[in-house]
Structure formats: structure tokens, C-alpha cells
C-alpha positions as CSV (number, residue, x, y, z in Angstrom):
1,M,139.6,69.0,147.6
2,S,137.3,69.8,145.3
3,R,138.0,70.0,141.2
4,K,137.5,73.4,139.6
5,R,134.8,73.2,137.5
6,R,135.3,73.8,133.7
7,P,133.6,76.4,131.9
8,E,131.1,75.5,129.8
9,P,132.1,75.7,126.0
10,R,130.4,79.1,124.5
11,D,128.4,79.1,121.3
12,I,130.2,80.5,118.4
13,D,128.1,83.1,116.5
14,R,128.7,83.3,112.8
15,R,128.4,87.2,113.3
16,V,131.5,87.2,115.5
17,V,133.7,85.3,113.1
18,V,132.4,87.7,110.3
19,E,133.1,91.0,111.8
20,L,136.6,89.6,112.9
21,L,137.5,88.8,109.4
22,K,136.1,92.5,108.4
23,R,138.8,94.2,110.8
24,E,141.5,92.2,109.6
25,N,143.5,93.2,106.5
26,H,144.8,89.6,105.6
27,P,143.4,86.1,105.8
28,L,143.5,84.1,109.0
29,V,144.4,80.6,109.2
30,L,142.0,78.6,112.2
31,R,144.9,79.0,115.0
32,D,144.2,82.8,114.5
33,L,140.8,82.8,114.7
34,V,141.3,80.5,117.9
35,R,143.7,83.1,119.6
36,R,141.6,86.1,118.8
37,L,138.5,84.4,120.0
38,D,140.1,83.0,123.0
39,L,138.4,79.9,122.5
40,S,139.2,76.5,124.6
41,H,139.9,73.0,122.9
42,E,136.1,72.2,122.4
43,E,135.1,75.7,121.4
44,K,137.7,75.2,118.7
45,R,136.4,72.0,117.4
46,M,132.9,73.9,117.4
47,L,134.7,76.6,115.3
48,K,135.8,74.0,112.6
49,V,132.5,72.8,112.2
50,L,130.8,76.4,111.9
51,L,133.8,77.4,109.6
52,N,132.9,74.5,107.2
53,E,129.2,75.7,107.1
54,M,130.1,79.2,106.4
55,T,132.6,78.0,103.6
56,S,130.0,75.8,101.8
57,E,127.3,78.5,102.3
58,G,129.6,80.8,100.5
59,Q,129.7,83.1,103.7
60,I,133.4,82.8,103.9
61,L,136.2,82.0,101.2
62,R,139.0,79.2,102.0
63,I,142.0,80.0,100.2
64,K,145.5,78.5,99.6
65,G,147.1,77.4,103.3
66,R,143.6,77.0,104.8
67,R,143.3,80.8,105.2
68,Y,139.7,82.3,105.6
69,I,138.9,85.1,104.3
70,L,135.5,87.4,103.4
71,P,134.4,87.2,99.8
72,S,134.2,90.7,99.2
73,R,137.9,91.0,100.1
74,M,138.6,89.1,97.4
75,N,136.1,90.6,94.9
76,T,134.0,87.7,94.8
77,V,130.3,86.8,95.3
78,V,128.0,84.0,95.5
79,G,125.2,83.3,93.4
80,R,123.4,80.4,90.9
81,L,124.9,79.8,87.5
82,Q,122.4,80.0,84.7
83,C,123.9,78.5,81.5
84,H,123.0,79.3,77.6
85,P,122.7,76.5,75.1
86,D,125.5,78.6,73.4
87,G,128.1,77.9,76.2
88,Y,128.2,81.0,78.1
89,G,126.4,81.6,81.2
90,F,125.2,84.1,84.0
91,V,125.5,84.0,87.6
92,I,122.4,85.5,89.2
93,V,124.1,87.3,92.1
94,E,122.5,86.4,95.8
95,D,122.2,90.3,96.9
96,G,119.4,91.6,94.9
97,N,121.4,94.9,94.3
98,Q,124.2,93.8,92.3
99,P,123.6,92.8,88.3
100,D,124.0,89.7,86.9
101,I,127.8,88.3,86.2
102,F,128.8,87.3,82.4
103,I,130.7,84.1,82.4
104,K,132.8,82.8,79.3
105,P,132.4,79.5,78.2
106,R,136.2,78.6,79.2
107,D,135.4,80.4,82.7
108,I,132.7,78.0,84.0
109,G,135.1,75.2,84.6
110,E,133.4,72.0,86.0
111,A,130.4,74.1,86.9
112,M,126.6,73.0,85.5
113,H,123.6,75.2,85.2
114,G,121.9,75.8,88.4
115,D,125.3,75.1,90.7
116,R,125.6,78.1,93.6
117,V,129.0,79.1,92.8
118,A,131.7,81.6,94.2
119,V,132.8,84.3,91.2
120,R,135.8,86.3,91.0
121,I,134.7,89.4,89.1
122,E,136.9,90.8,86.4
123,D,136.3,94.6,85.3
124,L,137.0,93.7,81.6
125,R,133.5,94.1,80.5
126,K,132.8,96.9,82.8
127,R,135.5,99.1,81.3
128,R,133.4,98.4,78.0
129,G,130.7,99.4,79.3
130,K,128.7,96.1,78.7
131,G,128.5,95.2,82.2
132,R,130.7,92.7,84.7
133,E,132.4,89.5,83.9
134,G,133.5,87.0,86.0
135,R,135.3,83.7,86.7
136,I,133.5,81.0,88.5
137,V,136.4,80.0,91.2
138,R,134.4,77.6,93.4
139,I,131.5,75.4,93.3
140,L,129.7,75.7,96.5
141,E,126.5,73.8,96.3
142,R,125.6,71.4,93.1
143,G,122.1,72.7,92.3
144,T,121.5,69.7,89.8
145,K,121.1,65.8,91.3
146,R,119.1,64.8,88.1
147,I,118.6,65.4,84.7
148,V,115.7,64.4,82.5
149,G,116.6,63.5,78.7
150,R,116.4,60.9,76.1
151,F,118.5,58.0,76.1
152,K,120.8,56.8,73.2
153,P,122.3,53.1,73.7
154,G,126.1,52.7,72.9
155,D,128.6,50.0,72.8
156,G,129.2,49.1,76.3
157,F,127.3,52.5,77.8
158,G,124.5,54.8,76.9
159,R,124.3,58.6,76.8
160,V,121.4,60.8,78.1
161,V,120.7,63.9,76.1
162,P,119.4,66.3,78.5
163,D,116.1,67.9,77.7
164,D,116.9,71.1,78.9
165,D,119.6,72.5,76.5
166,R,121.0,74.9,79.3
167,Y,122.9,71.6,80.8
168,L,126.2,71.8,78.6
169,F,127.1,68.1,79.1
170,E,125.2,64.5,77.9
171,A,125.6,62.1,80.9
172,I,127.2,59.0,80.6
173,I,125.1,55.9,81.5
174,P,127.2,52.7,82.7
175,K,125.7,49.6,80.7
176,N,124.7,48.0,84.0
177,R,122.8,51.3,85.1
178,T,120.1,51.9,82.1
179,M,117.5,50.1,83.7
180,K,117.3,48.4,80.1
181,A,116.2,51.9,78.7
182,R,115.0,51.7,74.9
183,E,116.3,54.5,72.4
184,D,115.0,57.4,72.6
185,Q,113.1,56.9,75.7
186,V,112.8,59.8,78.1
187,V,114.7,59.1,81.4
188,V,115.4,60.4,84.8
189,T,119.1,60.2,85.3
190,E,120.9,60.5,88.7
191,I,123.8,62.0,88.7
192,I,126.5,60.0,90.4
193,E,130.0,61.6,89.2
194,Y,129.6,65.6,88.2
195,P,131.2,66.8,85.1
196,T,135.2,67.9,85.4
197,I,137.3,69.6,82.5
198,A,138.1,66.3,81.2
199,K,134.9,64.0,81.2
200,N,131.3,64.2,81.1
201,P,129.0,63.6,84.1
202,V,128.1,59.8,84.8
203,G,124.7,58.8,86.0
204,R,122.4,56.1,86.6
205,I,118.5,55.8,84.9
206,I,116.2,55.7,87.9
207,H,113.2,56.6,86.3
208,I,111.6,55.5,82.8
209,L,109.2,58.5,81.9
210,G,108.0,56.8,78.4
211,Y,108.0,57.7,74.9
212,P,107.6,61.6,73.4
213,G,104.4,61.1,72.1
214,D,102.6,59.8,75.2
215,P,100.5,63.0,76.5
216,E,101.1,62.6,79.9
217,I,105.2,62.8,79.3
218,V,104.8,66.5,79.2
219,P,104.0,66.7,83.1
220,R,106.4,63.9,83.9
221,I,108.7,65.4,82.0
222,V,109.0,68.9,83.9
223,I,108.4,67.1,87.4
224,G,111.7,65.2,86.7
225,E,113.5,68.2,85.3
226,Y,112.7,70.4,88.2
227,D,112.8,67.4,91.0
228,L,109.2,68.0,91.8
229,P,108.0,66.2,94.8
230,H,105.1,64.2,93.9
231,G,103.6,62.2,96.5
232,F,104.1,62.6,100.8
233,P,106.4,60.8,102.8
234,T,104.6,58.2,105.5
235,P,105.6,60.2,108.3
236,V,103.5,63.4,107.1
237,I,100.6,61.2,105.6
238,R,100.7,59.7,109.3
239,E,100.4,63.4,111.0
240,V,97.9,64.6,108.3
241,K,95.4,61.4,108.9
242,A,95.5,62.3,112.8
243,I,93.9,65.9,112.0
244,R,90.2,65.9,112.4
245,Q,88.7,67.2,109.4
246,K,85.7,69.0,111.4
247,V,86.1,72.1,113.8
248,R,85.5,71.3,117.5
249,D,83.5,73.6,120.2
250,E,86.6,73.8,122.1
251,E,88.8,75.2,119.3
252,I,86.3,78.0,118.9
253,V,86.8,79.3,122.5
254,G,88.5,82.6,123.1
255,R,87.8,83.2,119.1
256,V,86.2,86.2,117.7
257,D,82.8,84.8,115.9
258,L,82.7,86.0,112.8
259,R,79.9,83.4,111.3
260,S,77.1,86.0,111.2
261,K,78.5,88.0,108.8
262,V,78.1,87.8,105.1
263,T,81.3,86.0,104.2
264,V,82.2,84.9,100.7
265,T,85.4,83.5,98.8
266,I,86.2,84.5,95.2
267,D,88.4,82.4,93.4
268,G,89.0,81.0,90.1
269,E,86.6,78.2,88.1
270,N,89.4,75.5,89.1
271,A,90.4,76.5,92.4
272,R,90.5,73.8,95.3
273,D,92.0,75.9,98.0
274,F,90.1,78.5,99.2
275,D,92.4,80.2,101.8
276,D,90.9,83.7,101.7
277,A,87.2,85.3,102.7
278,V,86.0,88.6,102.5
279,S,83.4,90.7,104.7
280,I,82.0,94.3,104.0
281,E,80.2,96.9,105.9
282,E,79.4,100.6,105.3
283,R,79.5,102.8,108.0
284,D,80.1,106.2,109.1
285,G,80.4,107.2,105.6
286,G,83.2,104.8,105.4
287,Y,84.0,101.0,105.2
288,I,85.4,98.1,107.5
289,L,87.1,95.1,105.5
290,W,87.2,92.0,107.1
291,V,90.1,89.7,105.4
292,S,90.0,86.1,106.9
293,I,92.8,84.1,106.1
294,S,93.0,80.3,107.1
295,D,94.6,79.4,109.9
296,V,96.8,76.9,108.9
297,G,99.0,77.3,112.0
298,S,96.5,75.5,114.2
299,Y,97.0,72.6,112.6
300,V,100.9,72.8,111.4
301,N,103.0,73.1,114.1
302,P,106.9,73.8,113.8
303,G,109.3,70.9,113.5
304,T,106.7,68.6,112.8
305,H,106.9,66.2,109.7
306,L,104.3,68.3,107.9
307,D,106.0,71.6,108.7
308,K,109.3,70.3,107.2
309,E,107.8,69.0,104.2
310,A,106.2,71.8,103.6
311,Y,108.8,74.0,104.0
312,R,111.2,72.0,101.8
313,R,108.4,72.3,98.9
314,G,108.0,75.9,99.7
315,T,105.1,76.6,97.5
316,S,102.3,74.8,95.9
317,V,102.9,74.4,91.7
318,Y,100.1,74.8,89.3
319,F,100.0,72.9,86.1
320,P,97.0,73.0,84.0
321,D,95.6,69.8,84.7
322,R,96.7,69.3,88.3
323,V,98.5,70.9,91.4
324,I,101.7,69.8,93.3
325,P,100.5,71.0,96.7
326,M,102.6,72.3,99.7
327,F,100.1,70.4,102.1
328,P,98.4,67.2,101.8
329,P,94.7,67.5,100.5
330,E,93.4,66.5,103.8
331,L,95.0,70.1,104.8
332,S,94.8,71.9,101.4
333,N,91.4,70.9,100.3
334,G,90.2,70.0,103.7
335,I,90.1,71.2,107.2
336,C,92.1,74.6,106.2
337,C,89.7,75.0,102.9
338,L,87.2,78.1,103.3
339,H,84.2,75.6,102.0
340,P,81.5,77.4,102.3
341,H,78.5,76.7,105.2
342,M,81.2,75.0,107.1
343,D,82.9,76.5,110.1
344,R,86.7,77.1,109.6
345,L,89.6,78.7,112.3
346,T,90.9,81.7,110.8
347,L,93.2,85.0,111.2
348,T,91.3,87.8,110.3
349,V,92.5,91.7,109.8
350,A,90.1,94.1,110.1
351,L,90.7,97.4,108.1
352,R,89.2,100.6,108.4
353,F,88.7,102.9,105.5
354,D,86.8,106.4,105.2
355,G,85.2,107.6,102.2
356,E,88.3,107.8,99.9
357,G,89.8,104.9,100.8
358,N,92.5,106.0,103.1
359,V,93.4,103.2,105.5
360,G,92.6,103.9,109.5
361,D,92.8,101.7,112.4
362,C,93.7,97.7,111.6
363,D,93.1,95.0,114.1
364,V,94.2,91.6,113.8
365,F,92.7,88.5,115.8
366,K,92.3,85.0,115.7
367,S,88.3,84.1,114.4
368,V,86.1,81.8,113.4
369,I,83.8,82.1,109.9
370,Q,81.4,80.4,108.0
371,S,81.6,81.4,104.3
372,D,78.3,81.8,102.7
373,A,79.4,80.9,98.9
374,R,82.0,80.2,97.1
375,L,81.7,82.6,94.2
376,T,84.2,82.8,91.0
377,Y,85.7,85.6,89.2
378,G,83.4,85.2,86.4
379,A,79.9,85.0,88.5
380,V,80.9,88.3,90.3
381,R,82.1,90.1,86.9
382,R,78.5,88.8,85.8
383,I,76.8,90.4,88.7
384,L,78.7,93.7,89.2
385,V,80.0,94.3,85.4
386,D,77.5,92.6,83.4
387,R,74.1,93.6,85.6
388,D,73.2,89.6,84.6
389,T,69.8,89.5,86.3
390,E,69.7,85.9,86.5
391,E,73.5,85.6,88.4
392,M,71.7,88.7,90.5
393,G,69.1,86.9,91.7
394,R,70.9,83.9,92.3
395,Y,73.0,85.9,94.7
396,E,70.6,88.3,95.9
397,K,71.1,88.4,99.7
398,L,75.1,88.8,98.8
399,L,74.2,91.4,96.4
400,P,74.6,94.9,99.0
401,S,78.1,93.0,100.2
402,L,79.2,92.6,97.0
403,E,78.5,96.1,95.5
404,A,80.2,97.7,98.5
405,M,83.5,95.5,97.5
406,G,83.4,97.0,94.4
407,R,82.8,100.1,95.5
408,L,85.9,100.3,97.8
409,C,88.1,98.5,95.4
410,S,87.8,101.4,92.6
411,L,88.8,103.7,95.7
412,L,92.0,101.4,96.5
413,A,92.7,101.5,92.7
414,V,92.9,104.9,92.8
415,K,94.9,105.2,95.6
416,R,97.6,102.7,94.1
417,R,97.5,104.7,90.9
418,E,98.2,108.0,92.7
419,R,101.4,106.1,94.6
420,G,102.6,105.2,91.3
421,S,101.9,101.3,91.8
422,L,102.5,99.4,88.3
423,D,99.7,97.5,87.2
424,F,101.2,95.2,84.5
425,D,98.4,94.2,81.7
426,L,100.2,90.9,80.4
427,P,97.4,88.3,79.0
428,E,98.0,85.0,80.7
429,P,97.3,81.9,78.6
430,E,95.3,79.3,79.6
431,I,95.6,75.7,78.1
432,I,92.9,73.9,77.3
433,L,93.1,70.3,77.5
434,N,91.2,67.6,75.6
435,L,90.0,64.2,77.3
436,Q,93.7,62.6,76.3
437,G,95.4,65.4,77.7
438,E,96.5,67.0,75.0
439,A,96.9,70.9,74.1
440,Q,93.6,71.5,72.4
441,E,93.4,75.2,72.9
442,I,95.4,78.0,74.3
443,I,92.9,81.0,74.9
444,K,93.4,84.3,76.8
445,A,93.2,83.9,80.6
446,E,90.1,86.0,81.7
447,R,91.2,89.0,84.0
448,N,88.3,91.0,85.4
449,F,86.9,93.3,87.8
450,A,86.4,90.6,90.1
451,H,90.1,89.6,90.4
452,Q,90.6,93.4,90.6
453,I,88.6,93.0,93.8
454,I,90.6,90.3,95.4
455,E,93.8,91.9,94.3
456,E,93.2,95.4,96.1
457,F,91.9,94.0,99.2
458,M,94.8,91.2,99.6
459,I,97.4,94.0,98.8
460,A,95.6,96.2,101.6
461,A,95.7,93.6,104.3
462,N,99.6,92.1,103.5
463,E,100.7,95.8,104.0
464,A,98.6,96.2,107.3
465,I,100.5,93.2,108.7
466,A,103.5,93.9,107.5
467,I,103.3,97.4,109.2
468,K,101.9,95.4,112.1
469,L,104.7,93.5,112.9
470,T,107.8,95.7,112.0
471,Q,106.2,98.3,114.3
472,A,106.2,95.6,117.3
473,G,109.7,95.0,116.5
474,F,108.9,91.6,115.3
475,P,111.4,89.8,112.6
476,L,109.4,89.1,109.5
477,L,109.9,87.8,105.9
478,Y,109.0,90.8,103.8
479,R,108.0,90.7,100.5
480,V,110.6,93.2,98.5
481,H,111.0,94.4,95.0
482,E,114.5,96.5,94.6
483,E,114.2,99.2,92.2
484,P,115.7,98.2,88.7
485,D,119.1,98.9,87.4
486,V,120.1,101.9,85.5
487,D,121.6,100.1,82.4
488,K,118.3,98.2,82.2
489,I,116.3,101.3,82.3
490,R,118.3,103.0,79.8
491,D,118.0,100.2,77.5
492,F,114.0,99.9,77.7
493,G,114.3,103.6,77.0
494,R,116.1,103.0,73.7
495,F,113.8,100.5,73.0
496,I,110.3,102.7,73.5
497,A,111.8,105.2,71.8
498,L,111.9,102.9,69.0
499,L,108.1,102.9,68.7
500,G,108.0,106.4,69.5
501,Y,107.5,106.9,73.3
502,R,109.9,108.5,75.6
503,L,110.9,108.1,79.2
504,K,111.5,111.3,80.7
505,M,113.2,109.8,83.7
506,R,117.2,109.4,84.3
507,R,117.1,107.0,87.2
508,P,114.3,104.7,88.5
509,N,113.8,106.5,91.4
510,G,109.9,105.7,91.5
511,P,107.8,103.5,89.3
512,R,105.4,106.5,88.5
513,Q,107.1,107.6,85.5
514,F,106.6,103.8,84.1
515,Q,102.9,104.0,85.1
516,R,102.3,107.0,83.1
517,L,103.8,104.7,80.0
518,L,101.6,101.7,80.7
519,E,98.4,104.2,80.9
520,E,99.7,105.8,77.6
521,V,99.9,102.7,75.7
522,R,96.6,101.1,77.4
523,G,94.7,99.7,74.2
524,K,97.3,100.1,71.4
525,P,98.5,97.3,69.2
526,E,102.1,97.6,70.8
527,E,100.2,97.5,74.4
528,R,101.4,93.6,74.9
529,L,105.3,94.2,73.8
530,V,105.8,97.2,76.0
531,N,104.1,95.5,79.2
532,T,106.3,92.6,78.4
533,V,109.4,94.4,77.8
534,L,108.9,96.7,80.8
535,L,108.5,94.1,83.3
536,R,111.8,92.0,81.7
537,S,113.4,95.2,82.3
538,M,112.5,95.0,86.3
539,K,114.2,92.8,88.9
540,Q,112.3,89.7,90.2
541,A,110.5,90.2,93.6
542,H,111.7,87.9,96.2
543,Y,111.9,86.8,100.0
544,S,114.0,88.9,102.7
545,D,114.7,89.4,106.3
546,K,115.4,92.8,105.6
547,N,112.6,95.8,104.7
548,L,113.7,96.5,101.3
549,S,110.4,98.0,100.3
550,H,108.6,97.0,97.2
551,Y,109.3,99.0,94.0
552,G,106.3,97.5,91.8
553,L,103.7,98.4,94.3
554,S,105.2,101.7,95.5
555,L,104.9,100.2,99.2
556,D,107.5,100.9,101.8
557,C,106.6,97.9,103.8
558,Y,105.3,94.7,102.5
559,T,104.9,91.2,103.2
560,H,102.9,88.0,102.1
561,F,100.0,86.9,104.9
562,T,97.0,86.1,102.6
563,S,97.7,82.1,101.1
564,P,99.2,80.0,103.7
565,I,97.8,77.0,102.1
566,R,100.1,77.2,99.2
567,R,103.1,79.7,100.4
568,Y,105.2,79.1,103.2
569,P,106.2,82.6,104.0
570,D,102.7,83.3,104.7
571,L,102.7,80.7,107.5
572,L,105.8,81.7,108.9
573,V,104.1,85.4,109.1
574,H,100.9,83.8,110.9
575,R,102.9,81.9,113.6
576,Q,104.8,85.9,114.4
577,L,101.1,87.6,114.2
578,N,100.2,84.6,116.4
579,K,102.4,85.4,119.2
580,I,101.6,89.7,119.0
581,I,97.7,88.0,119.5
582,E,99.0,86.0,122.4
583,G,101.0,88.7,124.0
584,G,104.1,86.9,123.4
585,Y,107.7,87.9,122.7
586,P,109.7,88.5,119.5
587,S,111.4,85.4,118.2
588,K,115.5,85.3,117.7
589,E,114.7,83.3,114.7
590,D,117.5,84.6,111.8
591,F,115.0,84.3,108.6
592,S,118.1,85.2,106.2
593,Q,118.6,81.5,105.4
594,R,114.8,80.9,105.0
595,A,114.1,84.1,102.9
596,Q,117.1,82.4,100.7
597,H,115.7,78.7,100.1
598,L,111.9,80.0,99.7
599,S,112.8,82.8,97.3
600,E,114.7,79.8,95.4
601,R,111.6,77.4,95.8
602,E,109.5,79.8,94.6
603,R,111.9,80.6,91.2
604,V,111.5,76.3,90.6
605,A,108.0,76.6,90.7
606,M,107.6,80.0,88.4
607,E,110.3,78.0,86.0
608,A,108.4,74.6,86.2
609,E,104.9,76.5,85.6
610,R,106.3,78.4,82.7
611,E,108.0,75.3,81.1
612,I,105.4,73.1,81.0
613,L,103.2,75.9,79.3
614,K,106.1,76.2,76.8
615,R,105.8,72.4,76.3
616,Y,102.3,72.5,75.8
617,R,102.5,75.2,73.4
618,V,105.2,73.5,71.2
619,K,102.8,70.4,71.0
620,F,99.9,72.4,70.1
621,M,102.1,73.8,67.1
622,E,103.2,70.6,65.8
623,Q,99.5,70.0,64.1
624,R,99.7,73.5,62.6
625,I,102.6,73.5,60.4
626,G,101.9,74.9,57.2
627,E,98.9,77.2,58.8
628,Q,99.6,81.3,58.7
629,F,99.3,83.6,61.7
630,D,99.3,87.3,62.5
631,G,101.9,88.2,64.7
632,I,104.6,91.1,66.5
633,I,108.1,91.1,66.3
634,S,109.1,90.5,70.0
635,G,112.6,89.8,70.1
636,V,115.9,90.7,67.5
637,N,118.9,89.3,67.4
638,P,121.9,88.6,65.0
639,F,120.5,85.5,63.6
640,G,116.9,86.4,63.4
641,F,113.7,87.9,64.9
642,F,111.2,86.4,67.5
643,V,107.2,86.5,66.7
644,E,104.8,86.5,69.2
645,L,101.3,85.4,68.0
646,G,98.4,87.5,69.3
647,E,96.0,84.5,68.4
648,V,97.6,81.6,70.3
649,F,100.3,83.1,72.6
650,V,103.0,81.3,71.2
651,E,106.4,82.5,70.4
652,G,108.9,81.6,67.5
653,L,111.8,82.5,65.4
654,V,111.9,83.5,61.9
655,H,115.8,82.8,61.2
656,I,117.9,85.3,59.4
657,G,118.3,82.6,56.3
658,S,114.8,82.2,55.7
659,L,114.6,86.1,55.0
660,P,113.9,87.2,51.3
661,D,117.0,87.7,48.8
662,D,119.3,89.8,50.8
663,Y,121.8,90.2,53.4
664,F,120.5,91.2,56.7
665,L,123.0,93.2,59.5
666,Y,122.1,93.3,62.8
667,D,121.9,97.0,64.6
668,E,122.3,96.5,68.3
669,K,121.2,100.0,69.2
670,G,118.5,99.7,67.2
671,Y,116.7,96.4,67.9
672,R,116.7,95.7,64.5
673,L,118.0,93.9,61.2
674,I,118.4,96.1,58.0
675,G,118.9,95.0,54.5
676,K,122.2,95.5,52.9
677,H,121.1,96.2,49.4
678,S,117.3,96.4,49.9
679,K,117.2,98.6,53.1
680,K,114.2,96.5,54.3
681,I,113.8,97.0,58.0
682,F,112.6,94.5,61.0
683,R,112.3,96.0,64.3
684,I,110.7,95.2,67.4
685,G,106.9,95.9,67.2
686,D,106.6,95.7,63.7
687,R,103.2,93.2,62.7
688,L,103.9,90.8,59.9
689,R,102.1,87.6,58.7
690,I,104.2,84.4,59.3
691,A,103.5,80.4,58.3
692,V,104.7,78.0,60.9
693,E,107.3,76.3,59.1
694,R,109.1,73.5,61.7
695,V,108.3,72.6,65.1
696,D,111.3,70.7,67.1
697,S,109.8,69.2,70.0
698,E,113.2,67.7,71.1
699,K,114.7,70.8,71.1
700,Q,111.4,72.9,72.4
701,Q,111.7,75.1,69.1
702,I,109.3,76.9,66.6
703,D,110.2,78.0,63.7
704,F,108.5,80.6,61.6
705,R,108.4,81.6,57.5
706,L,107.6,85.5,56.6
707,I,104.7,85.3,54.3
708,G,105.0,88.1,51.4
């Protein structure tokens, strides 16, 4: 007699658990879930694992009595904690549609800056019209494993004072865990015990970076502080060494051969990873634009060590003197880099435009190209804007193509303005280092017509790819940018009113009104300030598995496709495109977790890049104590006002205690300080002259003194 076969256990879907908890009006224990889902003993064990995963990720909550409930049922949300040196914090909610939540010092509990937390929302501040307030009820994931700071020896133990003052605790270092660090050396500390209400975190020193005066200490600190990977694991190196550095004939078979077309790369002077190239033809009163992007996916297969390491990094990180790349140089500067006069495998999108810049057909295909020249933005500007005869003669064969690119760019720029796309004109600082690695000069990074050409072409290609994949029903990592909060717009409207401008819109229905304002302030002294404050009022763009549109570009559908050497999301898009090209079916992959991870990695990279610029600025100003500069007030608060210098792109504080003989009151609504007796007013946008009073490299603070 044959024994009855036991059915194979079913996979338990997260969505089924979420839907079940949505239907119930009360929390459920494990046996309730098992009963309602009719699970076998084996499936029950699988459910336990799934519930632990969902709990740790914050998708569901486990409350008293080991009961499970959705966060929304307890007025709870999940996000990242950002602490302030004064002890309070904000939780940046993972759902980008929700505003940040203010956390009082007593409600932070045992959480640290950077932790992923569950927050119960209170309505107290909301009733006062100042936004939402909450209390951290659970730490879901520790965001900090290492702290960089200065070592302070003590009796029987040492302390590490965090370099980043958003960490509100000093780390205690047992005597046998100090690596014999000396006083004031900058060290990297690994946390071995996280803080509690009663005690500080405990750590062990794992790296001694050096003394503060060492020029190389700046990048070392930032790399350690943001836990940036420097160096690739052995399995990754082994895989990349096996990749040939020359395109073989058999790899070209089946690809569209574009090697006969005039093709160029246009990048910055110091760029090394050229992953996009462009070609153009004028035809039938319009244009055909070919945007060819390095086919990184042909060399990096899913699931390999190379792929996993690139995903872990998420993006390349750019410092003034170096790059921390997403891929090893054999790929990023080698076979995937579109060097001139070398065969390279690419994915190409061919876009057809009419004579007014309207896009028509779009084709995507695998290709092989050979770039004719590696051009810089400066060289293209000298050709198209300055009409430099020497530069024009040097690139005579490329001149017709470059001029056609310039004409198409102008048409696309008009189209972008017509739809209301925001074009922030914020000068970027460029740090010039001397041979010792010290900041020698801080200048305005050039942004010219050549930058605009590449920007317009890449936006057009990214939009076309997003539309194509969406229409084909393929899951996709969208690049999204949601509209700003109404409260932020109201505050911005009050701010520009102080400068004599008016924002007519009541709600952020579209960016057109903002665009008109930016055009109105162009070329005026307050242009930089208005651009900066408006940008701060906007939400941050991020990645999402849902198409939430792109507010800043005023586009309904957008993705990132054009930089797979330095951005992992672009590689994911390439893999989906390859499925379309090869006639495959949409993958069932859930991109939501990837979107969250890659958005976080992008934020880490941006913060690290900002941090190193800030540190170089502080080092630069250490040598300029007593010097005088002209500046503009960029921010006002109860303890003083910040002044942004126009000459060297540095911001510092004029403390209220250093102001002339008077008692100054803070007018929050007017963004200004008012002298009680003199009625002297300091407000955002005021121009004044200051002297550098003090520079504290340990606290990364620059103090100014008012002149006159």
C-alpha cells in the first residue's frame, strides 16, 4: 500500500501577510496567522522566518504579547534618524510623501544618528501648526557600526569624541582595545556595545588614521566616517582579472555597427570613466541623435562577486583628488570606458526629433562604437561659444556634428523651459589641492553650454528609455521627485517676499511658477541665495519601483540609464532593456528593496562628498584668520546669522554675542534679528563685510566678525 504523498510546502508571500493584517481590526498572534492561512507545520516554520524578516525591516510591528500589527494601525512610521548636536532629531520617513518627524531629546531613547527606527506619531506639534512630533518606539536597524573621532586617554579606559557632532555620545574604549592610540589621534572605532539609557556605547579602535595636521587626514576621516569601501575583495579582483580588455570579433556579431559614425565623448577635464557617447545627423528637417552607453551588463552578470560588490556600493564617490569607484579600474577605466579610437560594446538609443525639437520615434539596440575624440566641456565651449579658431581647426572634422548638437540642445532647452522644468543655477565649488594635498584654492566650477548639451541629451535618453520599458510592462527602477510640501512652499513664499518677490501659487501643483521666479532673479545679487533656499525647500529625488513622476524635470516618466559605470540603478535598467531587445519576458523581481538600498547609498555618497568639501573649506580658512571678505546673509537663527562668502564659497557664523552694542531679538517670521534699542536689522539677503574671527577644525566651525 503506497503512502500518501505530503504536498510540497507553499511559499508564504509577504503581501498575503500584509493583506491579512489589513483585514483584521486587532493584532494577531502566530497561531491566528497560521489558522487563517491554513498552514502546515513546515509552512508555519517558514512563516516564523518571514515574520522576523518583516519585523526587522519595519514592514510589520511585533507588540506586547508577541502580537503582530501593521505600523499604520498604531500611527507608526519607519524612517532614518538624523540627530542635531543640540540633542533633538528628525526622522526622515521612508515613504517620501510624508514630512519629517521631530523627535525631542527625551524621546530619542537609545537610538543613534543614522539608525532606522519605528516612530509613533504624536499630534502635539501638529495642533500648534509646526509639523509632526513623534517618539521612537523601536530601533529596527543600527545605521552606525563605526565612529571616527579623536582619542582621549583616561585612567583604565579611553574615550573617543566623535568627529561628527550628530553622534550624541562619546564612545568608551576599554584599555585593551585602544591599539595604543595616543591623545588627539584620529581613530576609527567599531561599536561593540550600543548605548542604553544608562551608559555610553562601548567600542574598540580598529584603525589609527593619524594626527589632525596631516593633509591626508581629510579623505581618511570621511572614508572612515561614512564607512566607504576602499579596495576590492579578492573574489572581485579575481573575476575582473579574467575579463578581456579588448573587444573580440565574436562579441560584435549581431550588434548594430556604428563605428563609421562621427561619435564623441564630452566630459570634465579630470573625468576618467567615460560611459556615454553621442552622434548626430540632420535629416529631413530634423535630427537623429544616437546616445550610446557602455554595455556594462555584457561584462557584469547578476549574482557574481563583481555584481554583488557593485550593488553594495551602489554608486561611485567623488573626492577632489580621487574616486572611490563602484567597479574596479579594469572595468571603470578599462574595457567599459569609451576611450577614443577603440572598439567598445554599447547600448544605443536612437532618438528622432523634428525641426522644433519634438521627439518622435525611439529605437534601442545593442551596438558597437568607436569614439572619434575625447572632448572636454572647456574645448566644446571654446568651439561653439568662443569660436576659438585654433580649437575649431584642431577638431575640424567634428565641427559639423558639434554645431548640430548645439542647435538641437537649444531646441531641447526651450522645450524644457516650456514645460516648466526647474534649472537651478548654483555655482559648485571646486577645490584645488597643492602637491601636499592641502586646499590651495576654492574656485567656482565652470558650467557652460557644453554641459547643457550633454545634460539635455542624457535627459532625453533617460525619459525615452523609461517610457519604453513602462509601455512594455517591465518592472523598473524609476528616478522620481515628488512635489514639495505645502508648508515648505509657504515658508519659501514668506522668505522671497522679504526680498521683494512674490510667489503666486498656493499649492505646488507644478514647477512653472518656480521656474519663472528663477528666471526673474537671474543675474541679480540675490540669485544664488534664492536658488539655494528653493532647492532646500524641495524634496530629494530618489529611486522607486513606482512611477511617481519627476517634479523638478516636469516629466511624467523618468529613469537613469546613462551612467552604468558609476550608478548601479542604470545597470538594472540595462538588464531590463536587454530582455526587451532579446525578446524576453519581464522579470518578476521586486525592485522596492533595491530602490531603498540604492537611494540610501546615493545619500551616503552625496553626504560624504559634501562633508569632504566642508572639511577642505575649514582647512582653507584656517590660514585666513583676520582676512576680510564680502558676503551675503544666508540664514538667520536665534544665536546669530550665517554669511556666505561670494569669493571662496565658504559659509560661517556671525554670533549674536559679537554684534555691536545692543540686545538683538530674533524675528522668526521675518527671518531677521532686530536690535532692541538701535532697531538695526540683519535679514536674509543683506550684503555685508566680515572678517574671519576663529576657525575650529575639531568642530568644523568658522566664526566671522562683522566689520563696520
